[in-house]
NUTI-450079 format. One line per 8 residues: number of its first residue (from 1); their letters; for each residue z, y, x of N, C-alpha, C. Coordinates in nm, 2 decimals. Example, Ala and Ser with C-alpha at 12.3 -4.5 7.8 and 13.67 -1.06 7.14 Angstrom:
<pts>
1 = AS = 0.78,-0.57,1.32,0.78,-0.45,1.23,0.78,-0.33,1.32; 0.71,-0.22,1.28,0.71,-0.11,1.37,0.79,0.00,1.29
</pts>
This chain:
<pts>
1 = MLIGELSR = 10.27,11.12,8.29,10.14,11.11,8.34,10.11,10.97,8.41; 9.98,10.92,8.39,9.94,10.80,8.47,9.92,10.83,8.61; 9.91,10.72,8.69,9.89,10.73,8.83,9.76,10.80,8.85; 9.65,10.78,8.79,9.52,10.85,8.80,9.53,10.99,8.79; 9.61,11.03,8.69,9.64,11.19,8.67,9.70,11.25,8.78; 9.81,11.17,8.83,9.89,11.23,8.94,9.80,11.24,9.07; 9.72,11.14,9.08,9.63,11.16,9.19,9.54,11.27,9.18; 9.49,11.29,9.07,9.40,11.41,9.06,9.47,11.55,9.08
9 = HTGVSTRL = 9.60,11.56,9.02,9.68,11.69,9.03,9.72,11.70,9.18; 9.73,11.60,9.26,9.78,11.61,9.40,9.68,11.60,9.50; 9.57,11.53,9.48,9.47,11.50,9.57,9.52,11.38,9.66; 9.61,11.31,9.62,9.66,11.19,9.69,9.61,11.07,9.62; 9.56,10.97,9.70,9.51,10.85,9.64,9.60,10.77,9.57; 9.55,10.69,9.46,9.65,10.62,9.39,9.71,10.51,9.49; 9.64,10.45,9.58,9.69,10.35,9.68,9.82,10.42,9.75; 9.79,10.54,9.79,9.91,10.61,9.87,10.02,10.64,9.78
17 = LRYYEAQG = 9.99,10.68,9.65,10.11,10.70,9.56,10.18,10.57,9.54; 10.12,10.46,9.54,10.19,10.33,9.51,10.27,10.30,9.65; 10.21,10.34,9.76,10.30,10.32,9.88,10.41,10.41,9.88; 10.41,10.53,9.83,10.51,10.62,9.83,10.63,10.56,9.74; 10.58,10.50,9.63,10.68,10.45,9.53,10.75,10.32,9.60; 10.67,10.24,9.68,10.72,10.12,9.74,10.82,10.17,9.85; 10.80,10.29,9.91,10.89,10.35,10.01,11.02,10.40,9.95; 11.02,10.43,9.83,11.13,10.48,9.76,11.14,10.64,9.76
25 = VLRARRGT = 11.02,10.70,9.79,11.01,10.85,9.79,10.96,10.90,9.66; 10.90,10.81,9.57,10.83,10.86,9.45,10.89,10.75,9.34; 10.93,10.81,9.23,10.97,10.72,9.12,10.87,10.72,9.00; 10.85,10.59,8.94,10.77,10.58,8.83,10.85,10.49,8.73; 10.81,10.51,8.60,10.87,10.44,8.49,10.75,10.34,8.46; 10.78,10.22,8.42,10.68,10.12,8.38,10.67,10.11,8.22; 10.56,10.12,8.17,10.54,10.09,8.02,10.54,9.95,8.00; 10.54,9.91,7.87,10.54,9.76,7.83,10.42,9.70,7.89
33 = NGYRFYDD = 10.30,9.78,7.90,10.18,9.72,7.96,10.18,9.72,8.12; 10.28,9.76,8.18,10.30,9.76,8.32,10.24,9.87,8.40; 10.18,9.97,8.33,10.13,10.10,8.38,10.25,10.18,8.43; 10.22,10.25,8.54,10.32,10.35,8.58,10.30,10.49,8.52; 10.41,10.55,8.48,10.42,10.67,8.42,10.50,10.76,8.51; 10.46,10.87,8.53,10.53,10.97,8.61,10.57,11.10,8.53; 10.68,11.16,8.56,10.71,11.27,8.50,10.64,11.39,8.56; 10.64,11.50,8.49,10.56,11.62,8.55,10.61,11.66,8.68
41 = DAVVTVRQ = 10.74,11.64,8.71,10.79,11.69,8.84,10.74,11.60,8.95; 10.68,11.50,8.92,10.61,11.40,9.03,10.51,11.48,9.12; 10.44,11.58,9.06,10.34,11.65,9.13,10.41,11.72,9.25; 10.53,11.80,9.22,10.61,11.87,9.32,10.66,11.77,9.42; 10.70,11.66,9.38,10.76,11.56,9.46,10.66,11.51,9.56; 10.54,11.48,9.52,10.43,11.42,9.61,10.39,11.55,9.70; 10.39,11.66,9.66,10.36,11.78,9.76,10.48,11.79,9.86; 10.60,11.77,9.82,10.71,11.77,9.92,10.70,11.67,10.01
49 = VRALLEAG = 10.66,11.54,9.97,10.65,11.44,10.06,10.53,11.46,10.15; 10.42,11.52,10.11,10.32,11.55,10.20,10.35,11.65,10.31; 10.42,11.75,10.27,10.47,11.85,10.36,10.57,11.80,10.46; 10.66,11.70,10.42,10.74,11.64,10.51,10.68,11.55,10.61; 10.59,11.48,10.55,10.50,11.40,10.64,10.42,11.48,10.75; 10.38,11.58,10.70,10.30,11.67,10.78,10.40,11.73,10.91; 10.52,11.75,10.87,10.62,11.78,10.97,10.66,11.68,11.07; 10.60,11.55,11.05,10.63,11.45,11.13,10.75,11.35,11.09
57 = LSTEVIRV = 10.80,11.37,10.97,10.91,11.28,10.93,10.85,11.16,10.88; 10.92,11.04,10.90,10.89,10.92,10.84,10.94,10.91,10.70; 10.87,10.82,10.62,10.91,10.80,10.49,11.05,10.74,10.48; 11.10,10.69,10.57,11.25,10.65,10.57,11.34,10.77,10.58; 11.31,10.86,10.67,11.39,10.99,10.68,11.37,11.07,10.55; 11.23,11.08,10.50,11.21,11.16,10.38,11.29,11.10,10.26; 11.29,10.97,10.25,11.38,10.91,10.14,11.53,10.97,10.15; 11.58,10.99,10.26,11.72,11.04,10.28,11.74,11.19,10.25
65 = VLPCVRGE = 11.63,11.27,10.29,11.64,11.41,10.28,11.58,11.47,10.15; 11.50,11.38,10.09,11.43,11.43,9.96,11.53,11.49,9.86; 11.65,11.43,9.83,11.73,11.48,9.73,11.78,11.64,9.77; 11.76,11.67,9.89,11.80,11.81,9.94,11.69,11.90,9.94; 11.57,11.86,9.90,11.45,11.94,9.90,11.43,12.02,9.76; 11.39,12.14,9.77,11.36,12.22,9.66,11.23,12.30,9.67; 11.14,12.29,9.57,11.02,12.37,9.58,10.91,12.29,9.66; 10.79,12.33,9.63,10.68,12.27,9.71,10.66,12.30,9.85
73 = RPDFEWCA = 10.72,12.41,9.89,10.71,12.46,10.03,10.73,12.36,10.14; 10.83,12.28,10.14,10.96,12.29,10.07,11.07,12.36,10.13; 11.17,12.40,10.05,11.29,12.46,10.10,11.40,12.35,10.09; 11.50,12.38,10.17,11.60,12.29,10.18,11.73,12.34,10.13; 11.80,12.26,10.05,11.93,12.28,10.00,12.03,12.20,10.10; 12.10,12.28,10.18,12.17,12.22,10.30,12.28,12.12,10.25; 12.24,12.00,10.22,12.32,11.89,10.18,12.40,11.84,10.30; 12.50,11.76,10.27,12.58,11.70,10.39,12.48,11.62,10.47
81 = ELWDILNG = 12.50,11.63,10.60,12.44,11.55,10.71,12.29,11.59,10.73; 12.23,11.68,10.64,12.09,11.71,10.65,12.06,11.79,10.78; 12.15,11.87,10.83,12.13,11.93,10.95,12.12,11.83,11.06; 12.22,11.74,11.07,12.21,11.64,11.17,12.09,11.55,11.18; 12.04,11.51,11.05,11.92,11.44,11.04,11.80,11.51,11.10; 11.78,11.63,11.05,11.66,11.71,11.10,11.67,11.74,11.25; 11.78,11.79,11.28,11.81,11.82,11.42,11.78,11.69,11.50; 11.83,11.57,11.47,11.80,11.46,11.54,11.65,11.43,11.55
89 = ELEAMNEH = 11.58,11.44,11.44,11.43,11.42,11.44,11.35,11.53,11.53; 11.41,11.65,11.53,11.34,11.75,11.62,11.37,11.73,11.77; 11.49,11.67,11.79,11.52,11.62,11.93,11.43,11.52,11.98; 11.41,11.42,11.88,11.33,11.29,11.91,11.18,11.35,11.94; 11.14,11.44,11.86,11.00,11.50,11.88,10.99,11.57,12.02; 11.08,11.65,12.05,11.09,11.71,12.18,11.08,11.62,12.29; 11.16,11.50,12.28,11.15,11.41,12.39,11.01,11.35,12.39; 10.96,11.31,12.28,10.81,11.26,12.27,10.71,11.34,12.33
97 = IGDLQRRR = 10.73,11.48,12.31,10.64,11.58,12.37,10.65,11.58,12.52; 10.77,11.57,12.56,10.79,11.58,12.71,10.73,11.45,12.79; 10.74,11.33,12.70,10.68,11.21,12.76,10.53,11.22,12.77; 10.47,11.27,12.66,10.34,11.28,12.66,10.29,11.38,12.76; 10.36,11.49,12.78,10.32,11.59,12.90,10.32,11.51,13.02; 10.42,11.44,13.06,10.43,11.37,13.18,10.32,11.28,13.19; 10.28,11.20,13.08,10.17,11.11,13.09,10.03,11.18,13.11; 10.02,11.29,13.04,9.90,11.37,13.06,9.89,11.42,13.20
105 = DVLAGFVR = 9.99,11.47,13.26,9.99,11.51,13.41,9.94,11.39,13.50; 10.00,11.27,13.48,9.96,11.16,13.55,9.81,11.13,13.53; 9.76,11.13,13.41,9.63,11.10,13.38,9.54,11.21,13.45; 9.58,11.34,13.43,9.50,11.46,13.48,9.49,11.43,13.64; 9.60,11.38,13.70,9.60,11.36,13.84,9.49,11.25,13.88; 9.48,11.15,13.79,9.38,11.04,13.82,9.24,11.11,13.81; 9.22,11.18,13.72,9.08,11.25,13.70,9.06,11.33,13.81; 9.14,11.41,13.85,9.12,11.51,13.96,9.07,11.43,14.10
113 = DL = 9.15,11.31,14.10,9.12,11.23,14.23,8.99,11.16,14.23; 8.92,11.15,14.12,8.79,11.08,14.12,8.68,11.15,14.20
</pts>
């Protein structure tokens, strides 16, 4: 299918689909005319990428874990190092949440003192 068709099937803009391709999380074949052609499974891949982005993963991490992803939900096939990667991402998020909570508390103190 062409990029416009993939966009309609997934609700993702063609610009974003090109970005996913540039980031290495979506593959396209090129015709002799230069048009991008996607296999039917690209719809599932885009939905997987969207779900993983929603979980807070970067496209760099998604590129690494995507081969271990199955289905649109997505589900994981526990490949080598996948646990370490996802656990590391979760720990980083927890640290970030802690930092945000501390900043929020400081800001709330400023507001209370006004």
